[in-house]
C-alpha positions in Angstrom: 0.0 0.0 0.1 2.8 2.4 0.9 4.4 1.7 -2.6 1.4 2.9 -4.3 1.3 6.2 -2.3 4.8 6.8 -3.1 4.2 6.1 -6.8 1.3 8.5 -6.7 3.2 10.9 -4.9 6.2 10.7 -7.3 3.7 11.2 -10.2 2.0 14.2 -8.6 5.5 15.8 -7.9 6.6 15.2 -11.5 3.5 16.7 -13.0 3.7 19.8 -10.8 7.3 20.3 -11.6 6.6 19.9 -15.4 3.7 22.4 -15.4 5.5 24.7 -12.9 8.3 25.1 -15.3 5.9 25.8 -18.2 4.2 28.4 -16.1 7.3 30.1 -15.0 8.7 30.3 -18.5 5.4 32.1 -19.6 6.0 35.0 -17.0 7.6 37.2 -19.4 5.1 36.6 -22.0 2.3 37.5 -19.5 4.3 40.7 -18.4 4.6 41.6 -22.2 0.8 41.0 -22.8 -0.2 42.9 -19.8 2.0 45.9 -21.0 0.8 45.7 -24.6 4.4 45.1 -25.8 4.9 45.5 -29.5 7.1 42.1 -29.5 5.0 40.0 -27.4 4.9 37.3 -29.7 8.7 37.0 -30.3 8.9 37.1 -26.4 6.5 34.1 -26.3 8.4 32.2 -28.9 11.7 33.1 -27.1 10.2 31.8 -24.0 9.5 28.3 -25.5 13.2 28.4 -27.0 14.4 29.2 -23.3 12.4 26.2 -22.0 14.4 24.1 -24.4 17.7 25.7 -23.3 17.2 25.2 -19.5 15.9 28.8 -19.1 19.3 30.4 -20.0 17.4 33.1 -22.0 14.6 33.6 -19.5 16.3 36.5 -17.5 16.9 38.4 -20.8 13.3 37.8 -21.8 12.1 39.2 -18.5 14.1 42.4 -18.8 12.9 42.6 -22.5 9.4 42.3 -21.5 9.5 44.8 -18.6 11.3 47.6 -20.6 8.3 48.7 -22.7 5.4 50.5 -21.2 2.5 51.9 -23.1 2.5 55.2 -21.5 6.2 56.1 -22.2 7.4 53.5 -24.6 11.0 52.2 -24.2 11.6 54.8 -21.4 14.2 56.9 -23.3 12.0 59.8 -23.7 12.1 62.8 -21.5 8.6 63.9 -21.7 9.4 66.6 -24.4 7.8 66.4 -28.0 10.0 65.9 -30.9 9.2 69.4 -32.2 10.6 70.8 -29.0 13.8 68.9 -29.4 14.1 70.1 -32.9 13.4 73.8 -32.1 16.1 73.5 -29.5 18.6 72.1 -32.1 17.7 74.8 -34.5 18.6 77.4 -31.8 21.8 75.7 -31.1 22.7 75.6 -34.6 21.9 79.2 -35.1 24.1 80.1 -32.2 26.9 78.1 -33.4 26.7 79.7 -36.8 26.7 83.2 -35.3 29.8 82.2 -33.1 31.7 80.7 -36.1 31.1 83.9 -38.1 32.3 86.0 -35.3 35.4 83.9 -34.9 36.2 84.1 -38.7 35.5 87.7 -39.0 38.0 88.6 -36.1 41.1 90.1 -37.2 43.5 88.0 -34.8 42.4 84.8 -36.6 43.4 86.4 -40.0 46.8 87.5 -38.5 47.5 83.9 -37.3 46.7 82.3 -40.7 49.2 84.6 -42.5 52.1 83.7 -40.3 
């Protein structure tokens, strides 16, 4: 009788471990799906590949899934629009042109070039 209990316990533990590993490997995909990640299908497929490679890829998939958020994208933005950045760059270019014109027009730079 005890042999059957041990056998049933062994099968139960094996099944729980098998499905537990599958559930764990799917965590990055669930995160990506929750965050509406643009690469959620790729993360899901890579999770299955990670299952075959003993979860070596799993930490990288977790990071990849958590990097993206729908409200701020990949997190590399500072909250300003592209037009604001473009306007700032145009002002900087105008200032640099004016500075370069002043340097080229100064008499000391023409004397240095003659010597």
